[in-house]
All heavy atoms as an XYZ file, in Angstrom:
815
protein
N     -54.416    -27.394     12.058
C     -54.985    -27.349     13.386
C     -54.357    -26.194     14.131
O     -53.150    -26.036     14.098
C     -54.709    -28.668     14.078
C     -54.900    -28.630     15.573
S     -54.602    -30.209     16.295
C     -56.240    -30.549     16.793
N     -55.170    -25.417     14.821
C     -54.585    -24.313     15.576
C     -53.686    -24.837     16.679
O     -53.898    -25.908     17.219
C     -55.801    -23.588     16.156
C     -56.946    -24.524     16.035
C     -56.596    -25.519     14.976
N     -52.689    -24.071     16.981
C     -51.782    -24.477     18.038
C     -52.469    -24.263     19.378
O     -53.146    -23.268     19.588
C     -50.479    -23.701     17.880
O     -50.200    -22.907     18.950
N     -52.350    -25.238     20.242
C     -53.000    -25.195     21.545
C     -51.958    -25.099     22.648
O     -50.868    -25.640     22.510
C     -53.836    -26.462     21.761
C     -54.978    -26.704     20.782
C     -55.547    -28.093     20.975
C     -56.063    -25.669     20.975
N     -52.304    -24.457     23.756
C     -51.374    -24.413     24.887
C     -51.116    -25.827     25.420
O     -51.976    -26.706     25.304
C     -52.095    -23.564     25.931
C     -53.328    -23.026     25.295
C     -53.545    -23.751     24.011
N     -49.951    -26.036     25.981
C     -49.567    -27.369     26.460
C     -50.570    -27.934     27.465
O     -50.866    -29.116     27.430
C     -48.162    -27.350     27.072
C     -47.052    -27.491     26.056
C     -47.227    -28.672     25.098
O     -47.396    -29.819     25.546
O     -47.197    -28.435     23.879
N     -51.101    -27.094     28.375
C     -52.050    -27.618     29.371
C     -53.329    -28.136     28.698
O     -53.934    -29.079     29.168
C     -52.372    -26.579     30.448
C     -53.204    -25.427     29.985
N     -52.659    -24.339     29.330
C     -54.534    -25.221     30.058
C     -53.634    -23.496     29.034
N     -54.778    -23.999     29.456
N     -53.706    -27.538     27.573
C     -54.872    -28.015     26.832
C     -54.551    -29.339     26.165
O     -55.358    -30.277     26.198
C     -55.314    -26.966     25.789
O     -55.557    -25.730     26.460
C     -56.566    -27.404     25.069
N     -53.360    -29.443     25.567
C     -52.949    -30.712     24.957
C     -52.923    -31.813     25.997
O     -53.368    -32.933     25.745
C     -51.571    -30.585     24.299
C     -51.677    -30.132     22.894
C     -51.203    -28.966     22.373
C     -52.311    -30.815     21.817
N     -51.520    -28.883     21.045
C     -52.193    -30.000     20.672
C     -52.977    -32.025     21.703
C     -52.709    -30.362     19.438
C     -53.496    -32.389     20.469
C     -53.355    -31.559     19.360
N     -52.410    -31.479     27.171
C     -52.318    -32.478     28.236
C     -53.710    -33.051     28.539
O     -53.873    -34.259     28.693
C     -51.686    -31.863     29.494
C     -51.580    -32.833     30.627
C     -50.598    -33.823     30.629
C     -52.473    -32.797     31.694
C     -50.509    -34.748     31.659
C     -52.391    -33.702     32.732
C     -51.410    -34.672     32.707
O     -51.320    -35.586     33.727
N     -54.719    -32.177     28.590
C     -56.095    -32.611     28.862
C     -56.579    -33.582     27.793
O     -57.142    -34.635     28.105
C     -56.998    -31.372     28.936
C     -58.461    -31.676     29.161
C     -59.263    -30.399     29.297
C     -59.890    -30.080     27.967
N     -60.850    -28.983     28.028
N     -56.346    -33.260     26.515
C     -56.805    -34.122     25.427
C     -56.012    -35.431     25.387
O     -56.568    -36.490     25.102
C     -56.725    -33.405     24.083
C     -57.626    -32.184     24.002
C     -57.192    -31.014     23.421
C     -58.912    -32.218     24.523
C     -58.014    -29.898     23.360
C     -59.740    -31.102     24.465
C     -59.292    -29.951     23.881
O     -60.110    -28.857     23.821
N     -54.731    -35.359     25.658
C     -53.898    -36.567     25.680
C     -54.341    -37.493     26.816
O     -54.460    -38.705     26.627
C     -52.405    -36.201     25.791
C     -51.935    -35.561     24.472
C     -51.561    -37.413     26.155
C     -50.574    -34.894     24.552
N     -54.632    -36.918     27.978
C     -55.107    -37.731     29.097
C     -56.464    -38.359     28.786
O     -56.714    -39.510     29.133
C     -55.184    -36.901     30.385
C     -53.834    -36.672     31.019
C     -53.085    -37.980     31.281
O     -53.638    -38.884     31.933
O     -51.936    -38.092     30.820
N     -57.319    -37.601     28.117
C     -58.629    -38.136     27.721
C     -58.450    -39.311     26.748
O     -59.125    -40.337     26.876
C     -59.456    -37.018     27.081
C     -60.920    -37.306     26.999
C     -61.734    -36.098     26.539
O     -61.257    -34.946     26.590
O     -62.871    -36.344     26.109
N     -57.527    -39.168     25.807
C     -57.239    -40.252     24.864
C     -56.654    -41.452     25.602
O     -57.055    -42.593     25.351
C     -56.268    -39.780     23.779
N     -55.736    -41.208     26.503
C     -55.109    -42.303     27.266
C     -56.175    -43.081     28.048
O     -56.147    -44.308     28.081
C     -54.043    -41.725     28.203
C     -53.275    -42.798     28.940
C     -52.134    -42.233     29.747
N     -51.003    -42.081     28.850
C     -50.365    -40.939     28.618
N     -50.731    -39.841     29.229
N     -49.355    -40.895     27.794
N     -57.127    -42.364     28.657
C     -58.208    -43.018     29.396
C     -59.055    -43.887     28.473
O     -59.365    -45.024     28.794
C     -59.115    -41.963     30.033
C     -58.826    -41.687     31.466
C     -59.801    -40.664     32.029
O     -61.030    -40.785     31.808
O     -59.309    -39.736     32.685
N     -59.443    -43.334     27.324
C     -60.296    -44.048     26.377
C     -59.592    -45.309     25.858
O     -60.223    -46.329     25.642
C     -60.666    -43.139     25.210
C     -61.623    -43.773     24.240
C     -62.142    -42.732     23.306
C     -63.590    -42.698     23.086
N     -64.536    -43.157     24.002
N     -58.285    -45.218     25.681
C     -57.509    -46.332     25.135
C     -57.064    -47.326     26.198
O     -56.523    -48.376     25.867
C     -56.268    -45.802     24.410
C     -56.518    -44.863     23.249
C     -55.207    -44.232     22.789
C     -57.183    -45.602     22.108
N     -57.246    -46.962     27.449
C     -56.686    -47.757     28.547
C     -55.183    -47.918     28.338
O     -54.618    -48.989     28.574
C     -57.367    -49.116     28.670
C     -58.849    -49.026     28.819
N     -59.458    -48.597     29.972
C     -59.855    -49.268     27.940
C     -60.768    -48.596     29.805
N     -61.038    -48.997     28.578
N     -54.563    -46.848     27.838
C     -53.126    -46.869     27.532
C     -52.328    -46.649     28.808
O     -52.749    -45.918     29.705
C     -52.787    -45.786     26.512
N     -51.184    -47.263     28.854
C     -50.320    -47.121     30.026
C     -49.699    -45.729     30.040
O     -49.587    -45.073     29.008
C     -49.228    -48.184     29.997
O     -48.279    -47.850     29.010
N     -49.279    -45.306     31.217
C     -48.602    -44.005     31.311
C     -47.313    -43.976     30.485
O     -46.792    -42.903     30.203
C     -48.292    -43.854     32.796
C     -49.201    -44.805     33.487
C     -49.487    -45.911     32.509
N     -46.816    -45.140     30.093
C     -45.600    -45.213     29.288
C     -45.846    -44.827     27.829
O     -44.902    -44.562     27.096
C     -45.005    -46.630     29.324
C     -44.554    -47.022     30.721
O     -44.287    -46.123     31.539
O     -44.488    -48.234     30.981
N     -47.127    -44.849     27.408
C     -47.447    -44.477     26.035
C     -46.996    -43.036     25.802
O     -47.295    -42.146     26.577
C     -48.951    -44.609     25.783
C     -49.392    -44.231     24.399
C     -48.837    -45.139     23.328
O     -48.742    -46.354     23.567
O     -48.492    -44.624     22.248
N     -46.289    -42.844     24.733
C     -45.712    -41.543     24.416
C     -46.778    -40.470     24.213
O     -47.705    -40.648     23.415
C     -44.872    -41.684     23.140
O     -44.618    -40.433     22.572
N     -46.644    -39.360     24.943
C     -47.537    -38.218     24.746
C     -47.429    -37.709     23.321
O     -48.428    -37.330     22.712
C     -47.192    -37.081     25.714
C     -47.655    -37.360     27.136
O     -48.277    -38.409     27.385
O     -47.392    -36.502     28.002
N     -46.215    -37.695     22.779
C     -46.021    -37.209     21.410
C     -46.758    -38.081     20.409
O     -47.344    -37.582     19.449
C     -44.532    -37.150     21.051
C     -43.808    -36.021     21.762
O     -44.483    -35.055     22.192
O     -42.577    -36.104     21.889
N     -46.742    -39.393     20.621
C     -47.440    -40.309     19.725
C     -48.947    -40.069     19.784
O     -49.607    -39.973     18.747
C     -47.118    -41.758     20.082
C     -47.727    -42.740     19.109
O     -47.684    -42.536     17.905
N     -48.309    -43.795     19.635
N     -49.490    -39.950     20.988
C     -50.919    -39.695     21.122
C     -51.287    -38.340     20.533
O     -52.316    -38.207     19.860
C     -51.338    -39.763     22.595
C     -51.351    -41.153     23.219
C     -51.654    -41.068     24.697
C     -52.355    -42.051     22.522
N     -50.445    -37.349     20.734
C     -50.702    -36.020     20.174
C     -50.727    -36.078     18.649
O     -51.619    -35.510     18.016
C     -49.637    -35.039     20.665
C     -49.867    -33.614     20.234
C     -48.800    -32.702     20.848
C     -48.943    -31.275     20.412
N     -47.935    -30.402     21.021
N     -49.774    -36.796     18.053
C     -49.740    -36.952     16.593
C     -51.019    -37.626     16.085
O     -51.581    -37.226     15.069
C     -48.525    -37.774     16.161
C     -47.290    -36.970     15.867
C     -46.220    -37.793     15.180
N     -45.869    -39.022     15.882
C     -45.022    -39.086     16.913
N     -44.433    -38.002     17.347
N     -44.761    -40.234     17.494
N     -51.465    -38.651     16.789
C     -52.671    -39.353     16.370
C     -53.912    -38.468     16.518
O     -54.809    -38.511     15.683
C     -52.826    -40.668     17.122
C     -51.803    -41.694     16.650
C     -52.025    -43.078     17.210
O     -52.870    -43.245     18.110
O     -51.333    -43.991     16.739
N     -53.963    -37.666     17.571
C     -55.082    -36.732     17.756
C     -55.089    -35.716     16.621
O     -56.133    -35.437     16.027
C     -55.006    -36.032     19.130
C     -55.278    -37.037     20.254
C     -55.996    -34.860     19.195
C     -54.966    -36.515     21.651
N     -53.932    -35.163     16.290
C     -53.833    -34.186     15.202
C     -54.257    -34.820     13.881
O     -55.038    -34.246     13.116
C     -52.407    -33.600     15.109
C     -52.131    -32.706     16.313
C     -52.207    -32.823     13.810
C     -50.666    -32.289     16.457
N     -53.761    -36.024     13.599
C     -54.119    -36.718     12.358
C     -55.624    -36.939     12.289
O     -56.272    -36.633     11.282
C     -53.370    -38.050     12.247
C     -53.775    -38.847     11.045
C     -53.243    -38.553      9.797
C     -54.703    -39.871     11.146
C     -53.630    -39.269      8.672
C     -55.106    -40.593     10.031
C     -54.559    -40.295      8.792
N     -56.198    -37.497     13.360
C     -57.630    -37.796     13.381
C     -58.451    -36.513     13.243
O     -59.435    -36.478     12.488
C     -58.000    -38.531     14.670
N     -58.045    -35.469     13.927
C     -58.756    -34.191     13.852
C     -58.734    -33.650     12.429
O     -59.772    -33.236     11.890
C     -58.130    -33.205     14.834
C     -58.847    -31.903     14.931
N     -58.209    -30.710     14.751
C     -60.143    -31.609     15.191
C     -59.089    -29.728     14.899
N     -60.269    -30.246     15.167
N     -57.575    -33.680     11.798
C     -57.457    -33.190     10.417
C     -58.307    -34.012      9.453
O     -58.951    -33.464      8.561
C     -55.998    -33.177      9.968
C     -55.206    -32.071     10.621
O     -55.758    -31.059     11.048
N     -53.906    -32.259     10.708
N     -58.313    -35.320      9.612
C     -59.118    -36.192      8.745
C     -60.606    -35.884      8.893
O     -61.315    -35.732      7.903
C     -58.867    -37.669      9.074
C     -57.554    -38.200      8.574
C     -57.514    -38.299      7.061
O     -58.364    -38.981      6.471
O     -56.609    -37.686      6.478
N     -61.065    -35.799     10.126
C     -62.487    -35.566     10.355
C     -62.883    -34.166      9.901
O     -63.968    -33.973      9.346
C     -62.853    -35.843     11.830
C     -62.681    -37.350     12.096
C     -64.279    -35.392     12.139
C     -62.794    -37.762     13.528
N     -61.996    -33.196     10.066
C     -62.281    -31.856      9.535
C     -62.398    -31.904      8.012
O     -63.220    -31.198      7.431
C     -61.185    -30.859      9.927
C     -61.297    -30.376     11.341
C     -60.360    -29.229     11.622
O     -60.816    -28.167     11.984
N     -59.067    -29.424     11.464
N     -61.586    -32.718      7.367
C     -61.675    -32.869      5.920
C     -63.016    -33.438      5.486
O     -63.540    -33.086      4.431
N     -63.588    -34.312      6.287
C     -64.879    -34.914      5.961
C     -66.053    -34.029      6.362
O     -67.070    -34.012      5.675
C     -65.056    -36.255      6.683
C     -64.046    -37.296      6.341
C     -63.372    -37.450      5.159
C     -63.584    -38.348      7.189
N     -62.530    -38.523      5.232
C     -62.636    -39.101      6.464
C     -63.872    -38.726      8.490
C     -61.991    -40.205      6.999
C     -63.223    -39.829      9.025
C     -62.295    -40.559      8.276
N     -65.918    -33.326      7.491
C     -67.069    -32.656      8.096
C     -67.025    -31.132      8.058
O     -68.065    -30.496      8.108
C     -67.195    -33.070      9.566
S     -67.479    -34.832      9.799
N     -65.860    -30.550      8.054
C     -65.722    -29.105      8.176
C     -64.916    -28.767      9.422
O     -64.627    -29.636     10.245
N     -64.574    -27.512      9.542
C     -63.706    -27.095     10.643
C     -64.443    -27.077     11.979
O     -65.605    -26.679     12.059
C     -63.131    -25.708     10.365
C     -62.075    -25.747      9.288
C     -61.332    -24.431      9.174
O     -61.169    -23.735     10.196
O     -60.926    -24.126      8.055
N     -63.730    -27.525     13.015
C     -64.234    -27.473     14.381
C     -63.037    -27.555     15.321
O     -61.985    -28.074     14.973
C     -65.218    -28.618     14.670
C     -64.586    -29.992     14.611
C     -64.113    -30.602     15.758
C     -64.471    -30.659     13.410
C     -63.526    -31.864     15.705
C     -63.891    -31.916     13.339
C     -63.415    -32.521     14.495
N     -63.198    -27.012     16.496
C     -62.150    -27.079     17.507
C     -62.332    -28.307     18.379
O     -63.432    -28.878     18.450
N     -61.286    -28.701     19.041
C     -61.376    -29.858     19.928
C     -62.220    -29.572     21.167
O     -62.546    -30.482     21.917
C     -59.980    -30.338     20.333
C     -59.209    -31.038     19.220
C     -57.781    -31.341     19.665
C     -59.904    -32.315     18.788
N     -62.595    -28.313     21.353
C     -63.512    -27.987     22.443
C     -64.952    -28.363     22.087
O     -65.820    -28.387     22.952
C     -63.410    -26.507     22.819
C     -63.680    -25.582     21.648
O     -63.534    -26.014     20.483
O     -64.018    -24.413     21.899
N     -65.214    -28.685     20.820
C     -66.519    -29.170     20.386
C     -66.639    -30.619     20.859
O     -65.921    -31.501     20.383
C     -66.632    -29.080     18.860
C     -67.953    -29.586     18.338
O     -68.364    -30.703     18.629
N     -68.607    -28.766     17.546
N     -67.532    -30.840     21.803
C     -67.623    -32.150     22.449
C     -67.923    -33.288     21.469
O     -67.323    -34.358     21.526
C     -68.697    -32.113     23.541
C     -68.670    -33.316     24.441
C     -69.609    -33.161     25.620
O     -69.754    -32.046     26.136
O     -70.198    -34.186     25.997
N     -68.834    -33.047     20.560
C     -69.189    -34.085     19.588
C     -68.022    -34.381     18.644
O     -67.711    -35.533     18.359
C     -70.413    -33.652     18.798
C     -70.959    -34.745     17.947
C     -72.358    -34.426     17.507
N     -72.857    -35.543     16.730
C     -73.807    -35.427     15.834
N     -74.388    -34.271     15.644
N     -74.206    -36.473     15.149
N     -67.378    -33.323     18.171
C     -66.219    -33.486     17.302
C     -65.077    -34.194     18.008
O     -64.451    -35.094     17.459
N     -64.808    -33.777     19.248
C     -63.733    -34.407     20.021
C     -64.027    -35.886     20.242
O     -63.135    -36.726     20.178
C     -63.525    -33.687     21.351
C     -62.319    -34.223     22.119
C     -62.012    -33.437     23.379
N     -63.039    -33.557     24.389
C     -63.903    -32.603     24.721
N     -63.860    -31.432     24.137
N     -64.811    -32.802     25.654
N     -65.311    -36.210     20.465
C     -65.687    -37.616     20.627
C     -65.347    -38.434     19.395
O     -64.806    -39.542     19.502
N     -65.638    -37.888     18.217
C     -65.282    -38.580     16.973
C     -63.774    -38.697     16.820
O     -63.264    -39.747     16.414
C     -65.879    -37.856     15.764
C     -67.368    -38.052     15.514
C     -67.868    -37.087     14.444
C     -67.649    -39.491     15.125
N     -63.065    -37.636     17.149
C     -61.600    -37.665     17.058
C     -61.044    -38.759     17.962
O     -60.202    -39.563     17.536
C     -60.990    -36.287     17.425
C     -59.483    -36.396     17.637
C     -61.313    -35.253     16.362
N     -61.517    -38.823     19.190
C     -60.997    -39.827     20.125
C     -61.365    -41.248     19.694
O     -60.578    -42.181     19.887
C     -61.471    -39.535     21.542
C     -60.898    -38.252     22.144
C     -61.530    -37.979     23.508
C     -59.387    -38.313     22.252
N     -62.538    -41.412     19.105
C     -62.895    -42.738     18.583
C     -61.978    -43.125     17.425
O     -61.543    -44.274     17.333
C     -64.360    -42.776     18.140
C     -65.332    -42.863     19.285
C     -65.118    -44.092     20.159
O     -64.901    -45.199     19.641
O     -65.157    -43.926     21.394
N     -61.679    -42.160     16.563
C     -60.764    -42.436     15.444
C     -59.380    -42.779     15.983
O     -58.734    -43.723     15.510
C     -60.720    -41.235     14.502
C     -60.119    -41.504     13.140
C     -59.729    -42.769     12.724
C     -59.955    -40.461     12.247
C     -59.195    -42.984     11.469
C     -59.416    -40.666     10.983
C     -59.039    -41.932     10.604
O     -58.506    -42.147      9.361
N     -58.938    -42.073     17.000
C     -57.643    -42.379     17.624
C     -57.654    -43.804     18.161
O     -56.682    -44.546     18.013
C     -57.296    -41.353     18.739
C     -56.133    -41.824     19.588
C     -57.005    -39.986     18.138
N     -58.774    -44.214     18.746
C     -58.879    -45.582     19.272
C     -58.722    -46.596     18.143
O     -58.000    -47.600     18.277
C     -60.228    -45.764     19.974
C     -60.419    -47.115     20.625
C     -61.692    -47.156     21.440
N     -62.894    -46.960     20.650
C     -63.548    -47.944     20.018
N     -63.105    -49.183     20.075
N     -64.636    -47.682     19.333
N     -59.372    -46.344     17.012
C     -59.235    -47.237     15.859
C     -57.783    -47.255     15.373
O     -57.241    -48.326     15.082
C     -60.169    -46.796     14.726
C     -61.561    -47.361     14.810
C     -62.427    -46.958     15.815
C     -62.008    -48.279     13.881
C     -63.712    -47.467     15.890
C     -63.294    -48.798     13.945
C     -64.154    -48.387     14.961
N     -57.163    -46.071     15.273
C     -55.767    -45.989     14.822
C     -54.843    -46.738     15.777
O     -53.962    -47.481     15.351
C     -55.325    -44.520     14.722
C     -55.986    -43.680     13.641
C     -55.648    -42.209     13.852
C     -55.567    -44.152     12.258
N     -55.050    -46.540     17.049
C     -54.221    -47.147     18.096
C     -54.253    -48.671     18.001
O     -53.268    -49.342     18.271
C     -54.731    -46.673     19.455
C     -53.896    -47.087     20.639
C     -52.748    -46.388     20.982
C     -54.282    -48.153     21.442
C     -51.994    -46.743     22.084
C     -53.539    -48.516     22.553
C     -52.394    -47.808     22.869
O     -51.646    -48.162     23.968
N     -55.413    -49.188     17.604
C     -55.577    -50.644     17.500
C     -55.326    -51.167     16.091
O     -55.657    -52.312     15.776
C     -56.971    -51.046     17.986
C     -57.110    -50.863     19.472
O     -56.336    -51.418     20.241
N     -58.074    -50.060     19.896
N     -54.755    -50.319     15.222
C     -54.410    -50.752     13.870
C     -55.618    -50.990     12.979
O     -55.542    -51.752     12.017
N     -56.730    -50.330     13.274
C     -57.970    -50.545     12.533
C     -58.510    -49.251     11.920
O     -59.708    -49.136     11.665
C     -59.036    -51.133     13.478
C     -58.629    -52.421     14.147
C     -58.534    -53.568     13.178
O     -59.436    -53.791     12.380
N     -57.443    -54.291     13.222
N     -57.649    -48.284     11.678
C     -58.061    -46.971     11.186
C     -58.919    -47.003      9.950
O     -59.830    -46.183      9.782
N     -58.677    -47.966      9.077
C     -59.418    -48.036      7.810
C     -60.897    -48.374      8.017
O     -61.713    -48.186      7.112
C     -58.774    -49.030      6.838
C     -58.821    -50.469      7.287
C     -57.647    -50.918      8.143
O     -56.933    -50.065      8.698
O     -57.457    -52.132      8.265
N     -61.268    -48.867      9.192
C     -62.655    -49.242      9.452
C     -63.463    -48.133     10.127
O     -64.674    -48.253     10.264
C     -62.708    -50.504     10.319
C     -62.028    -51.670      9.662
C     -60.831    -52.173     10.160
C     -62.560    -52.256      8.515
C     -60.199    -53.233      9.540
C     -61.926    -53.319      7.884
C     -60.740    -53.801      8.418
O     -60.118    -54.844      7.796
N     -62.800    -47.080     10.554
C     -63.487    -46.024     11.292
C     -64.621    -45.380     10.500
O     -65.737    -45.251     10.993
C     -62.496    -44.947     11.757
C     -63.178    -43.768     12.382
C     -63.627    -43.835     13.691
C     -63.403    -42.601     11.662
C     -64.290    -42.763     14.270
C     -64.057    -41.523     12.236
C     -64.496    -41.609     13.545
N     -64.336    -44.956      9.270
C     -65.349    -44.211      8.513
C     -66.595    -45.056      8.236
O     -67.704    -44.533      8.210
C     -64.779    -43.638      7.221
O     -64.350    -44.669      6.368
N     -66.430    -46.353      8.079
C     -67.581    -47.227      7.875
C     -68.366    -47.381      9.171
O     -69.596    -47.268      9.180
C     -67.128    -48.612      7.371
O     -66.409    -48.438      6.153
C     -68.311    -49.532      7.143
N     -67.668    -47.588     10.269
C     -68.322    -47.793     11.559
C     -69.034    -46.532     12.049
O     -70.055    -46.626     12.731
C     -67.300    -48.254     12.597
N     -68.522    -45.372     11.697
C     -69.077    -44.106     12.196
C     -69.694    -43.252     11.088
O     -69.878    -42.049     11.269
C     -67.991    -43.323     12.943
C     -67.766    -43.887     14.319
C     -66.905    -44.952     14.513
C     -68.461    -43.388     15.409
C     -66.727    -45.500     15.766
C     -68.293    -43.921     16.670
C     -67.418    -44.983     16.843
O     -67.250    -45.526     18.086
N     -70.051    -43.875      9.989
C     -70.598    -43.139      8.835
C     -71.775    -42.242      9.230
O     -71.830    -41.081      8.861
C     -71.028    -44.113      7.748
C     -71.593    -43.445      6.518
C     -72.029    -44.458      5.483
N     -71.234    -45.662      5.600
C     -70.532    -46.213      4.631
N     -70.558    -45.690      3.445
N     -69.835    -47.306      4.822
N     -72.720    -42.759      9.978
C     -73.902    -41.971     10.351
C     -73.503    -40.793     11.240
O     -73.989    -39.672     11.040
C     -74.925    -42.849     11.060
C     -76.219    -42.115     11.358
C     -77.289    -43.040     11.903
O     -77.098    -44.250     11.987
N     -78.413    -42.472     12.275
N     -72.632    -41.002     12.198
C     -72.182    -39.920     13.078
C     -71.402    -38.866     12.309
O     -71.558    -37.664     12.550
C     -71.307    -40.472     14.210
O     -72.053    -41.304     15.045
N     -70.568    -39.305     11.376
C     -69.780    -38.379     10.554
C     -70.718    -37.524      9.696
O     -70.562    -36.306      9.618
C     -68.767    -39.146      9.675
C     -67.685    -39.770     10.549
C     -68.155    -38.232      8.618
C     -66.836    -40.819      9.834
N     -71.703    -38.170      9.093
C     -72.647    -37.448      8.235
C     -73.455    -36.435      9.041
O     -73.583    -35.274      8.641
C     -73.582    -38.429      7.508
O     -72.792    -39.322      6.733
C     -74.568    -37.705      6.617
N     -73.987    -36.845     10.175
C     -74.807    -35.915     10.955
C     -73.956    -34.781     11.529
O     -74.399    -33.639     11.588
C     -75.593    -36.634     12.052
O     -74.753    -37.173     13.015
N     -72.704    -35.076     11.886
C     -71.827    -34.021     12.389
C     -71.493    -33.036     11.272
O     -71.447    -31.827     11.500
C     -70.557    -34.627     12.993
C     -69.659    -33.616     13.646
C     -70.131    -32.755     14.617
C     -68.318    -33.528     13.305
C     -69.306    -31.823     15.234
C     -67.479    -32.607     13.905
C     -67.975    -31.752     14.872
N     -71.295    -33.536     10.063
C     -70.995    -32.622      8.952
C     -72.190    -31.710      8.678
O     -72.019    -30.529      8.375
C     -70.570    -33.383      7.695
O     -71.639    -34.091      7.144
N     -73.414    -32.222      8.822
C     -74.592    -31.370      8.654
C     -74.690    -30.357      9.787
O     -75.115    -29.218      9.575
C     -75.866    -32.211      8.575
C     -76.094    -32.751      7.208
C     -75.992    -34.054      6.809
C     -76.446    -32.011      6.045
N     -76.242    -34.162      5.472
C     -76.538    -32.914      4.973
C     -76.687    -30.664      5.791
C     -76.862    -32.533      3.679
C     -77.007    -30.271      4.489
C     -77.098    -31.203      3.468
N     -74.320    -30.768     10.966
C     -74.333    -29.854     12.109
C     -73.374    -28.676     11.873
O     -73.655    -27.541     12.247
C     -73.906    -30.619     13.362
C     -73.935    -29.839     14.644
C     -73.486    -30.704     15.819
O     -74.045    -31.809     16.014
O     -72.567    -30.282     16.542
N     -72.242    -28.950     11.238
C     -71.235    -27.913     10.986
C     -71.501    -27.115      9.717
O     -70.909    -26.047      9.529
C     -69.841    -28.545     10.884
C     -69.294    -29.208     12.134
C     -67.958    -29.872     11.824
C     -69.147    -28.213     13.270
N     -72.371    -27.622      8.848
C     -72.599    -27.003      7.539
C     -73.123    -25.576      7.682
O     -74.050    -25.311      8.434
C     -73.593    -27.842      6.741
C     -73.966    -27.227      5.418
C     -73.058    -27.149      4.380
C     -75.246    -26.716      5.216
C     -73.400    -26.581      3.149
C     -75.603    -26.151      4.007
C     -74.675    -26.078      2.974
O     -75.015    -25.517      1.783
N     -72.499    -24.692      6.927
C     -72.933    -23.302      6.853
C     -73.048    -22.942      5.378
O     -72.051    -22.866      4.684
C     -71.918    -22.391      7.536
C     -71.820    -22.622      9.007
C     -70.768    -21.745      9.647
C     -70.699    -22.107     11.102
N     -69.401    -22.063     11.662
N     -74.290    -22.722      4.912
C     -74.461    -22.373      3.499
C     -73.687    -21.096      3.151
O     -73.528    -20.225      3.996
C     -75.969    -22.143      3.346
C     -76.589    -22.732      4.578
C     -75.531    -22.750      5.632
N     -73.231    -21.041      1.921
C     -72.493    -19.870      1.465
C     -73.335    -18.618      1.655
O     -74.522    -18.599      1.352
C     -72.152    -20.025     -0.026
C     -70.670    -19.974     -0.289
C     -70.370    -20.166     -1.746
O     -70.467    -19.186     -2.510
O     -70.027    -21.303     -2.095
N     -72.706    -17.585      2.191
C     -73.387    -16.313      2.385
C     -74.239    -16.240      3.640
O     -74.856    -15.225      3.903
N     -74.280    -17.330      4.428
C     -75.066    -17.282      5.655
C     -74.189    -16.872      6.825
O     -72.985    -17.050      6.813
C     -75.707    -18.635      5.947
O     -74.794    -19.503      6.569
N     -74.820    -16.338      7.827
C     -74.096    -15.943      9.041
C     -74.161    -17.035     10.090
O     -73.682    -16.872     11.193
C     -74.679    -14.647      9.620
C     -74.432    -13.467      8.705
O     -73.473    -13.529      7.923
O     -75.210    -12.492      8.787
N     -74.785    -18.153      9.777
C     -74.986    -19.240     10.740
C     -73.694    -19.830     11.217
O     -72.687    -19.827     10.659
C     -75.848    -20.330     10.132
């Protein structure tokens, strides 16, 4: 994952905290680690994308929610259709400029 400026991380961490209804006591480092993990996993399934991609970020935050609640293993089944359509959205055939 590309390194992001701290103010950008803060935005994503706050977005995750809101989605999780997490207390301000929840460690920023823990949420950041979970965001990085989820982003890397989804990139492995779908292809590369930045967290500025709204659809991709939505999937990342949903995966973080599953991880946060100890249900990470169920994410790919619950979001199979979204993961598949997002991977097609990111797909670039070899030799294309798309």
